[in-house]
C-alpha positions as a Markdown table, in Angstrom:
| # | Residue | x | y | z |
|---|---|---|---|---|
| 1 | Unk | 79.9 | 72.2 | 98.4 |
| 2 | Unk | 83.0 | 74.3 | 98.5 |
| 3 | Unk | 81.6 | 76.7 | 95.9 |
| 4 | Unk | 78.6 | 77.4 | 98.1 |
| 5 | Unk | 81.0 | 78.1 | 101.0 |
| 6 | Unk | 82.9 | 80.5 | 98.9 |
| 7 | Unk | 79.8 | 82.3 | 97.8 |
| 8 | Unk | 78.6 | 82.5 | 101.4 |
| 9 | Unk | 81.8 | 84.4 | 102.2 |
| 10 | Unk | 81.3 | 87.0 | 99.6 |
| 11 | Unk | 78.9 | 89.2 | 101.7 |
| 12 | Unk | 81.3 | 89.5 | 104.7 |
| 13 | Unk | 84.2 | 90.2 | 102.3 |
| 14 | Unk | 82.2 | 93.0 | 100.7 |
| 15 | Unk | 81.3 | 94.4 | 104.2 |
| 16 | Unk | 84.9 | 94.2 | 105.2 |
| 17 | Unk | 85.8 | 96.5 | 102.3 |
| 18 | Unk | 83.2 | 99.0 | 103.6 |
| 19 | Unk | 84.6 | 98.8 | 107.1 |
| 20 | Unk | 87.9 | 100.2 | 105.9 |
| 21 | Unk | 86.5 | 103.4 | 104.4 |
| 22 | Unk | 83.0 | 103.7 | 105.8 |
| 23 | Unk | 79.9 | 103.7 | 103.6 |
| 24 | Unk | 78.4 | 107.1 | 102.8 |
| 25 | Unk | 75.5 | 108.6 | 100.9 |
| 26 | Unk | 77.7 | 109.4 | 97.9 |
| 27 | Unk | 78.8 | 105.7 | 97.5 |
| 28 | Unk | 78.1 | 104.1 | 94.2 |
| 29 | Unk | 77.8 | 100.4 | 93.1 |
| 30 | Unk | 77.3 | 99.8 | 89.3 |
| 31 | Unk | 77.0 | 96.4 | 87.8 |
| 32 | Unk | 79.3 | 96.0 | 84.8 |
| 33 | Unk | 79.6 | 92.6 | 82.9 |
| 34 | Unk | 81.0 | 89.2 | 83.7 |
| 35 | Unk | 80.1 | 89.6 | 87.4 |
| 36 | Unk | 82.2 | 92.7 | 87.9 |
| 37 | Unk | 81.1 | 95.8 | 89.8 |
| 38 | Unk | 82.4 | 99.4 | 89.7 |
| 39 | Unk | 82.4 | 100.7 | 93.2 |
| 40 | Unk | 82.9 | 104.2 | 94.6 |
| 41 | Unk | 83.3 | 104.5 | 98.4 |
| 42 | Unk | 84.2 | 108.0 | 99.4 |
| 43 | Unk | 87.2 | 109.0 | 97.3 |
| 44 | Unk | 88.0 | 105.3 | 96.6 |
| 45 | Unk | 87.1 | 103.9 | 93.1 |
| 46 | Unk | 87.8 | 100.4 | 92.1 |
| 47 | Unk | 86.4 | 97.4 | 90.1 |
| 48 | Unk | 85.6 | 94.3 | 92.1 |
| 49 | Unk | 84.8 | 90.8 | 90.9 |
| 50 | Unk | 81.9 | 88.7 | 92.2 |
| 51 | Unk | 84.3 | 86.0 | 93.5 |
| 52 | Unk | 87.3 | 86.3 | 95.9 |
| 53 | Unk | 89.5 | 84.1 | 93.6 |
| 54 | Unk | 89.0 | 86.4 | 90.6 |
| 55 | Unk | 91.3 | 89.4 | 90.0 |
| 56 | Unk | 90.2 | 92.9 | 90.9 |
| 57 | Unk | 91.4 | 96.3 | 89.8 |
| 58 | Unk | 92.5 | 98.2 | 92.8 |
| 59 | Unk | 92.0 | 102.0 | 93.5 |
| 60 | Unk | 92.0 | 104.4 | 91.9 |
| 61 | Unk | 90.0 | 103.5 | 88.7 |
| 62 | Unk | 89.7 | 106.9 | 87.0 |
| 63 | Unk | 88.0 | 105.7 | 83.8 |
| 64 | Unk | 86.1 | 102.6 | 82.6 |
| 65 | Unk | 83.9 | 101.4 | 79.8 |
| 66 | Unk | 82.4 | 98.0 | 79.1 |
| 67 | Unk | 80.2 | 95.8 | 77.0 |
| 68 | Unk | 79.1 | 92.1 | 77.4 |
| 69 | Unk | 82.6 | 90.8 | 76.4 |
| 70 | Unk | 85.1 | 93.3 | 77.8 |
| 71 | Unk | 85.7 | 95.8 | 80.6 |
| 72 | Unk | 88.3 | 98.6 | 79.9 |
| 73 | Unk | 89.8 | 100.6 | 82.7 |
| 74 | Unk | 92.4 | 103.2 | 83.5 |
| 75 | Unk | 93.9 | 103.2 | 86.9 |
| 76 | Unk | 96.0 | 105.6 | 88.9 |
| 77 | Unk | 97.4 | 103.2 | 91.4 |
| 78 | Unk | 97.3 | 104.0 | 95.1 |
| 79 | Unk | 99.8 | 101.8 | 97.0 |
| 80 | Unk | 98.4 | 102.3 | 100.5 |
| 81 | Unk | 95.0 | 101.2 | 99.4 |
| 82 | Unk | 96.5 | 98.4 | 97.4 |
| 83 | Unk | 98.0 | 97.0 | 100.6 |
| 84 | Unk | 94.6 | 97.1 | 102.3 |
| 85 | Unk | 92.9 | 95.4 | 99.4 |
| 86 | Unk | 95.5 | 92.7 | 98.9 |
| 87 | Unk | 95.5 | 92.0 | 102.7 |
| 88 | Unk | 91.7 | 91.6 | 102.6 |
| 89 | Unk | 91.9 | 89.2 | 99.6 |
| 90 | Unk | 94.7 | 87.1 | 100.9 |
| 91 | Unk | 93.1 | 86.8 | 104.3 |
| 92 | Unk | 89.8 | 85.8 | 102.8 |
| 93 | Unk | 91.3 | 83.3 | 100.4 |
| 94 | Unk | 93.4 | 81.8 | 103.2 |
| 95 | Unk | 90.3 | 81.3 | 105.4 |
| 96 | Unk | 88.8 | 79.3 | 102.6 |
| 97 | Unk | 91.8 | 77.2 | 101.7 |
| 98 | Unk | 93.0 | 76.4 | 105.2 |
| 99 | Unk | 89.8 | 74.4 | 105.7 |
| 100 | Unk | 90.1 | 72.1 | 102.7 |
| 101 | Unk | 92.5 | 69.4 | 101.8 |
| 102 | Unk | 95.4 | 69.9 | 99.5 |
| 103 | Unk | 93.6 | 68.4 | 96.4 |
| 104 | Unk | 90.6 | 70.6 | 96.8 |
| 105 | Unk | 92.9 | 73.6 | 97.4 |
| 106 | Unk | 94.7 | 72.9 | 94.1 |
| 107 | Unk | 91.3 | 72.5 | 92.3 |
| 108 | Unk | 90.1 | 75.9 | 93.5 |
| 109 | Unk | 93.3 | 77.6 | 92.5 |
| 110 | Unk | 93.4 | 76.0 | 89.1 |
| 111 | Unk | 89.8 | 76.8 | 88.4 |
| 112 | Unk | 90.2 | 80.5 | 88.8 |
| 113 | Unk | 93.9 | 81.0 | 87.8 |
| 114 | Unk | 94.1 | 84.6 | 89.0 |
| 115 | Unk | 97.3 | 86.3 | 90.0 |
| 116 | Unk | 96.4 | 86.4 | 93.7 |
| 117 | Unk | 95.4 | 82.7 | 93.7 |
| 118 | Unk | 98.8 | 81.9 | 92.1 |
| 119 | Unk | 100.6 | 83.9 | 94.9 |
| 120 | Unk | 98.7 | 82.1 | 97.7 |
| 121 | Unk | 99.4 | 78.7 | 96.0 |
| 122 | Unk | 103.1 | 79.2 | 96.8 |
| 123 | Unk | 103.8 | 77.1 | 99.9 |
| 124 | Unk | 106.1 | 79.7 | 101.5 |
| 125 | Unk | 103.4 | 82.4 | 101.5 |
| 126 | Unk | 100.7 | 80.0 | 102.5 |
| 127 | Unk | 102.8 | 78.9 | 105.5 |
| 128 | Unk | 103.5 | 82.5 | 106.4 |
| 129 | Unk | 99.7 | 83.2 | 106.5 |
| 130 | Unk | 99.2 | 80.0 | 108.5 |
| 131 | Unk | 101.8 | 81.0 | 111.0 |
| 132 | Unk | 100.6 | 84.6 | 111.4 |
| 133 | Unk | 96.9 | 84.6 | 110.9 |
| 134 | Unk | 94.0 | 83.0 | 112.8 |
| 135 | Unk | 90.6 | 82.4 | 111.3 |
| 136 | Unk | 89.0 | 85.1 | 113.6 |
| 137 | Unk | 89.9 | 88.1 | 111.5 |
| 138 | Unk | 91.0 | 89.9 | 114.7 |
| 139 | Unk | 92.6 | 93.3 | 114.9 |
| 140 | Unk | 96.0 | 91.6 | 115.2 |
| 141 | Unk | 95.2 | 89.4 | 112.1 |
| 142 | Unk | 94.4 | 92.6 | 110.1 |
| 143 | Unk | 97.7 | 94.2 | 111.2 |
| 144 | Unk | 99.7 | 91.0 | 110.3 |
| 145 | Unk | 97.8 | 90.8 | 107.0 |
| 146 | Unk | 99.0 | 94.3 | 106.2 |
| 147 | Unk | 102.6 | 93.5 | 107.0 |
| 148 | Unk | 102.5 | 90.4 | 104.8 |
| 149 | Unk | 100.7 | 92.2 | 101.9 |
| 150 | Unk | 103.2 | 95.1 | 102.1 |
| 151 | Unk | 106.0 | 92.5 | 101.6 |
| 152 | Unk | 104.2 | 90.9 | 98.7 |
| 153 | Unk | 103.8 | 94.3 | 97.0 |
| 154 | Unk | 107.5 | 95.0 | 97.5 |
| 155 | Unk | 108.7 | 91.7 | 96.1 |
| 156 | Unk | 106.2 | 90.3 | 93.6 |
| 157 | Unk | 107.1 | 91.4 | 90.0 |
| 158 | Unk | 103.5 | 91.9 | 89.0 |
| 159 | Unk | 102.8 | 94.3 | 91.9 |
| 160 | Unk | 106.1 | 96.0 | 91.5 |
| 161 | Unk | 105.0 | 96.9 | 87.9 |
| 162 | Unk | 101.5 | 97.9 | 89.0 |
| 163 | Unk | 102.7 | 100.4 | 91.6 |
| 164 | Unk | 105.8 | 101.7 | 89.7 |
| 165 | Unk | 103.6 | 103.2 | 87.0 |
| 166 | Unk | 101.7 | 106.5 | 87.3 |
| 167 | Unk | 98.9 | 105.2 | 85.1 |
| 168 | Unk | 97.9 | 101.6 | 84.2 |
| 169 | Unk | 95.5 | 100.4 | 81.5 |
| 170 | Unk | 93.6 | 97.2 | 82.0 |
| 171 | Unk | 91.3 | 94.9 | 79.9 |
| 172 | Unk | 89.1 | 92.3 | 81.4 |
| 173 | Unk | 88.2 | 89.8 | 78.8 |
| 174 | Unk | 85.2 | 87.5 | 79.4 |
| 175 | Unk | 85.3 | 84.0 | 78.0 |
| 176 | Unk | 82.8 | 81.1 | 78.0 |
| 177 | Unk | 80.0 | 83.2 | 79.5 |
| 178 | Unk | 77.4 | 80.7 | 80.7 |
| 179 | Unk | 75.2 | 82.2 | 83.4 |
| 180 | Unk | 77.1 | 82.4 | 86.7 |
| 181 | Unk | 80.1 | 80.6 | 85.2 |
| 182 | Unk | 81.8 | 83.5 | 83.4 |
| 183 | Unk | 85.5 | 82.9 | 82.9 |
| 184 | Unk | 87.4 | 86.2 | 82.8 |
| 185 | Unk | 91.0 | 87.1 | 82.1 |
| 186 | Unk | 92.6 | 90.3 | 83.3 |
| 187 | Unk | 95.2 | 91.8 | 80.9 |
| 188 | Unk | 97.5 | 94.3 | 82.6 |
| 189 | Unk | 99.0 | 96.4 | 83.9 |
| 190 | Unk | 99.5 | 97.9 | 80.4 |
| 191 | Unk | 101.0 | 101.0 | 79.1 |
| 192 | Unk | 98.9 | 103.0 | 76.6 |
| 193 | Unk | 100.9 | 101.6 | 73.7 |
| 194 | Unk | 100.5 | 98.0 | 75.1 |
| 195 | Unk | 96.8 | 98.7 | 75.7 |
| 196 | Unk | 96.2 | 99.7 | 72.1 |
| 197 | Unk | 98.1 | 96.6 | 70.8 |
| 198 | Unk | 96.0 | 94.4 | 73.1 |
| 199 | Unk | 92.8 | 96.0 | 71.9 |
| 200 | Unk | 93.7 | 95.1 | 68.3 |
| 201 | Unk | 94.8 | 91.6 | 69.3 |
| 202 | Unk | 91.6 | 90.8 | 71.2 |
| 203 | Unk | 89.4 | 92.4 | 68.5 |
| 204 | Unk | 87.7 | 94.9 | 70.8 |
| 205 | Unk | 85.2 | 96.9 | 68.8 |
| 206 | Unk | 86.0 | 100.5 | 67.9 |
| 207 | Unk | 82.9 | 101.8 | 69.5 |
| 208 | Unk | 84.0 | 100.6 | 73.0 |
| 209 | Unk | 86.3 | 103.4 | 74.1 |
| 210 | Unk | 87.6 | 104.9 | 77.4 |
């Protein structure tokens, strides 16, 4: 099944993240809720999903809190690291989607409905990846992935907002939690005022604070 193939790719994707910064004795990995993990690798701090087609919160995550229904985070965005993370994610998603037919590709994208899966569903970007990347994850592929991701960050309104702010607030809302099939929605980037309004709208309990 395609889902098993996707899960099989999670380990090398995680190892790829390590390869960019190097694992050390001070590194931390803490399980949160909904399949998300808070990771510290050297000076890099971020929140990572358990699935490549879910949204992540890129470095630097400077505060976080969670319960079984929500994850709250404050991010001081780092654009250089954002390029690296986005490049890794787009490359990994492409390597999955290029090997399936168009109907299955649409099914995967619709199921997870994350921002990055929406981006890669655009035929122009998918064709750009297809024309510039191989499935070998070579050094040249990594370089080309960075160039493509840098262009996405420059032109995509979502990422323009993320990296134009000094500080972003985020809320990950878990819905329909059933074993491994947690459906999560990422709200953000938010200003502090927007964050407080979203807290009230979502009914986040007062004892869950940053």
